[in-house]
N, C-alpha and C positions, 0 to 999 in steps of 0.2 A: 757359672758352673764350677763346683768345687771338686777337688780331687778326693777320692776315697782314701781313708787312712791306710797307710802302708802296713803290710804284715810285719810282725816282729820276728826276725829269724834267730835261730841259735846256730851252733856250729854245723848242724846237719840238716837244717831246713827251717820251716815255719812252725813255731810253737804257740803263737797267739796272733789274732787278727783284731786289732782295736775296734770296738764298736759292734763286732759281729753278734755278740750276745747281749747287747744293751737291753735292759729291762727284764732279763731272764734271771731265774733263781735256780741254783743247782745244789744238789746234795751229793756228797762224795763220802762213801764209807771207807774206813781205813785211810782217811785223808790227813792224818797227823804227820805222816812221814813218807819217805820213799816214793813209789809210783803214785800213790794217792795224792800226795802233796804236789807233785809235778802236774798232775791232772788239774787239781784245784787252781794252781797258779795260772795255767793256761786259760782256764775258764774265767778267772778274775781279770786277767790281763786282756781278755776279749770282751769285757764289759759286764759279766754276770756277778751277782751276789752269790756267795757260796756258804753252805752249812756243812761243816766237817763232822763226821762221826768217827770216833776212835776210842779204844780202851785206855790209852795212855793220856792221862790228864795233862802232864807236863808237855808232851809232844803237841797236844792240841793247842795249848796256850802259846807255845812258840810258833806254831804254824799260823795261827790267827794273826799274831803280831807281824809275821813275815809277809802276810798277804795284804796288810794295810789296816789291820785293826777291825773294830766292830762295825765300821761303816761298810766294809767289804765282805767280812767273814764272821761266822759264829762257830764255836766249837761245842760239841755235845758228847759227853762220855756215853758210849753206846756199845753194847755187846750185840752184834747182829744176829746171833743165834736165838735171841729173845725177841719175839714178835712185839711184846710190850715196849721194849727199848727202841725198836725201829719205829713204832708208832709215835713215840715221844720225839724221835728225830724229825719226823715229818711235821709234828705239831710245833716244834721249835722253829722250823723253816717258815711255817705259816705266820707265827707270831712275829718273827724278826723281819721277814721280807714279803709276806703276803701270799705265799703259795710255793709251788714247786713246778718248774718246767722241765728240768733235767735231773735225772737220777743216775748215779754211777755206782753199781754194786762191785766194789773193789776189795773190801776187807778180806783178809785171809791169814792163815797160819800154816806152818809145816810141822809135821811130826814124822820125820823120815825113819824108815827101818824096812828091812826086807820082810816079806810076809811071814817068814819063819820066826822073826823076832818081834814083829809089830804086835802090840797089845790091842785088845778090843777098845780100850779107852783112847789110844792114839788114833785108831781108825774113826771112832765115833766123834772125837774132837774136831778132826779135819772135815768130816762130812757135815757136822753141825754148823761150823763157821762158813764154809764155802757154799755148800749146796742148800742147806736150810736157810743160811743167811741171805743168799740170793733170792730164794723163794719168799722169805719175809719181806725183802726189799721190793720185789715185784708185786706182792700182794698189797702192801701199803701204798706204793707209788701209783700203781694203776688205779686203785680206789680213789685216791686223792685227785689224780688227773682226770678221771671220769667225772668226778663231782665238780671240778673246776670248769670242765667242758671247753678247754682251749688247746687240747692236744698235748703232746709232750714227747720227750725222747728219753729212753732208758738204755744205758750201756752196761752190759754184763762182762766182767773180766774173767775170761777163761784162761787157758794156757796152752801152749803147744804140747805140753805134757798130756793134755786131755785128748789130743789127736793121735799121738804116737806112743804114749806111755813112757814112763821113766823108772828105771830100776830103783827100788827103795821107796817108791812113792805110789804104791797101789791105792792108798787112801786119797792122796792129792789128785792123781790122774783120774780116778773114778769120779771124784767131785767135779773136776774141771770138764770132763766129758759130759757129765750130767747137766752142767750149766748150758752146754750147747743145745741139748734136747729141750731143756726148759725154755730157752730163748725162743726157739722156733714155735713151740706150742703156745706160749703166752702171746707171742707176736700175732698169731692168727686170731686169738681171742679178742684182742683190743684194737686191731687195725681200723675197724669201722669207726672208732672214736678218734682217729688220727693220732694214736699213741704208737710210736715206733719203738721197737726193741731190737737191738743188735748186740753182737758179742765180738770181743777181740781175743786173740790168742797170742800174747807176747811170747817171744822165744828167750834167748840168752841176753838179758838186759843188765847194764852196768849199774848194779845196786850194791848196798852194803853186804848183802847176802852173797852175791857172786864174787865180790872183791875178797871175801874171806876164804874162798876156795883155794886149795893148793894149786900152784902154778901149772903142774902137769895136767890137772883137771880142766883148768881154763884153756890151756893149749889144745886139749882134745876137743873141747866144744868149738873153739874157733876154727879148727881144721874142717869142721862140717858146715861152716857158714860161707856161702859164696862171696858175700860182701867182705869177709875177712876181719870182722870186728864185732864186738858186742853192740847191741842197741843202747841208746841213751834214754833215760826216763822221759825226756822232752819229746822224743820221737814217738813214744807210746801216747803221750799226752796230746800230740797233734792229731792223731787218729781219733782219739776220744772227742776232741774239739770238733772235728769234721762230723762225726756221727751225732754229736749233741746238737749241732746247728742245722739251720735250714739248707745248708749246702748238700745235705744228704736226705732231702725231703722225700725222695722216692725209694729209700732203702729201709726195709724192715725184715727181720728174720735172717740177717746175714751174719757171717762169721769171717772176720778179717785177721789173717795171720800177720804178725809183726815180728819177723824172724830172720831178716836178712837173706832170705832165700834158702834157709837151712833145710827145708824138706821138699824142695822142688825136684 
């Protein structure tokens, strides 16, 4: 009898389980950097092949190299607000690795302003990338998974802002709330094909965007978090790994907050 591979921990827990996703193929949108790259790394380190979609070609190239090169990952320039681009992303995954078992709708942008100052274009841009981009991903991924007839797991990245709202982010909060409703609706449509769809709602996470905030703003956010610190990208990635894998085989239509207890 051989021992199972030990999970790979980071400073705050497990971010990869070697062999857990052996033979699986994952697509991660917005995967060239930040949270998306952390998710991709967790999936690759757990045995999956990964296709990254991102608008930034340089970030994609660097991400693929950091994940082990073409044997482990492929990068595709992709604007998720374009259904054609998202279809090309799925086709690239099929050509490179034979199909798709896991799809993570993570790509996003911000165009923050109070509603008094926000332009129609700023509103439309955020809705297009987050809400339409997630719809595009769901449409393409579920069609491919149904055709493959081997089930699958889709993870939609919402935000705690979609639950409680955030001043200056009426566009972003609306899009992220919409992702929750979309997750539940489509999960009901495809469950009979063993395609599971779940959402996550990250809170205050230690990324380049949050590190650029003024210290007083950071302190204000931390004061509302019972755990007393920001989350790390790897902690978000570990939840995505759980939802992507068979460890969550009886979960669909769920929404998981990753917020350090901020809104309990």
